[in-house]
C-alpha positions as CSV (number, residue, x, y, z in Angstrom):
1,X,47.2,187.1,-64.3
2,X,49.0,189.1,-67.0
3,X,47.9,192.3,-65.3
4,X,48.8,191.1,-62.4
5,X,52.1,190.0,-63.0
6,X,52.6,193.3,-65.0
7,X,51.6,195.4,-61.8
8,X,53.9,193.4,-59.3
9,X,56.8,193.9,-62.1
10,X,56.3,197.5,-61.7
11,X,55.8,197.7,-58.0
12,X,59.4,195.8,-57.6
13,X,61.0,198.5,-60.0
14,X,59.6,201.5,-57.7
15,X,60.7,200.0,-54.7
16,X,63.9,198.9,-55.8
17,X,66.9,201.2,-54.8
18,X,68.3,203.4,-57.4
19,X,71.6,203.5,-55.9
20,X,73.1,199.7,-57.0
21,X,76.3,200.8,-55.0
22,X,74.5,200.9,-51.5
23,X,72.1,197.9,-52.7
24,X,75.3,195.7,-53.3
25,X,76.9,196.7,-49.9
26,X,73.9,195.8,-48.2
27,X,73.5,192.9,-49.9
28,X,77.5,191.9,-49.0
29,X,76.9,192.8,-45.1
30,X,74.0,190.3,-44.9
31,X,75.9,187.5,-46.7
32,X,79.2,188.1,-44.5
33,X,76.8,188.5,-41.6
34,X,75.7,184.7,-42.2
35,X,79.1,182.9,-43.1
36,X,80.8,180.9,-40.9
37,X,84.6,179.4,-41.0
38,X,85.8,182.4,-43.1
39,X,88.4,184.5,-42.3
40,X,88.5,187.1,-45.0
41,X,86.1,188.3,-47.9
42,X,85.6,191.2,-50.4
43,X,82.5,192.3,-52.2
44,X,83.1,193.5,-55.5
45,X,80.7,194.0,-58.8
46,X,81.8,192.5,-62.3
47,X,80.9,193.5,-65.6
48,X,79.1,191.3,-67.8
49,X,77.2,192.3,-71.2
50,X,77.3,195.9,-70.6
51,X,76.1,195.5,-66.8
52,X,77.3,195.0,-63.7
53,X,76.4,192.5,-60.9
54,X,77.6,191.8,-57.3
55,X,79.5,188.6,-55.9
56,X,81.2,187.8,-52.5
57,X,84.5,186.2,-52.8
58,X,85.3,184.5,-49.4
59,X,88.4,182.7,-48.1
60,X,87.4,179.6,-46.4
61,X,89.5,179.3,-42.9
62,X,91.5,176.2,-44.8
63,X,92.8,178.6,-47.6
64,X,89.8,177.5,-50.3
65,X,88.1,180.4,-51.8
66,X,84.4,180.3,-52.7
67,X,82.3,182.8,-54.6
68,X,79.0,183.9,-53.9
69,X,76.4,185.5,-56.3
70,X,72.9,187.0,-55.7
71,X,70.5,184.9,-58.0
72,X,68.0,187.9,-57.8
73,X,70.5,190.3,-58.9
74,X,69.1,192.2,-62.1
75,X,72.4,194.2,-62.3
76,X,72.7,197.7,-63.5
77,X,74.3,199.5,-66.1
78,X,78.1,200.1,-65.7
79,X,77.9,203.7,-66.2
80,X,75.0,204.4,-63.7
81,X,77.1,203.0,-60.9
82,X,78.4,206.0,-58.7
83,X,82.4,204.6,-58.3
84,X,85.5,206.4,-57.6
85,X,87.9,207.0,-60.2
86,X,89.9,204.2,-59.0
87,X,87.3,201.8,-59.0
88,X,85.9,202.8,-62.4
89,X,89.4,202.4,-64.0
90,X,90.0,198.7,-62.3
91,X,86.4,197.9,-63.5
92,X,87.2,199.0,-67.1
93,X,90.7,197.5,-66.7
94,X,90.2,193.7,-65.4
95,X,86.1,193.4,-65.7
96,X,85.9,193.8,-61.7
97,X,86.4,196.1,-58.8
98,X,85.9,196.0,-54.9
99,X,83.8,197.8,-53.0
100,X,84.0,196.3,-49.5
101,X,86.3,194.2,-47.7
102,X,85.8,191.8,-44.5
103,X,88.3,190.2,-41.8
104,X,87.3,188.2,-39.1
């Protein structure tokens, strides 16, 4: 079983998109499309332990907020993610930066 497990990990590694920003934005779109009762949301990446991960922070119609994270997100090295100067500055300063906004 060890060889099969290793082969699956290698295939997953080769199949994943090297552009973490695009992967994150697709994930934001997929989650946004499934949400109901949400007036707005923002897709952001946040830094934790030298890597960045994505999450969607949504504002519900009754002024409550929820944060949705991806359990399968392996993250990426912060320096490898393509960000504008402003996004990089926000990430370095506050630990997160918004990549995409959604409005109902």
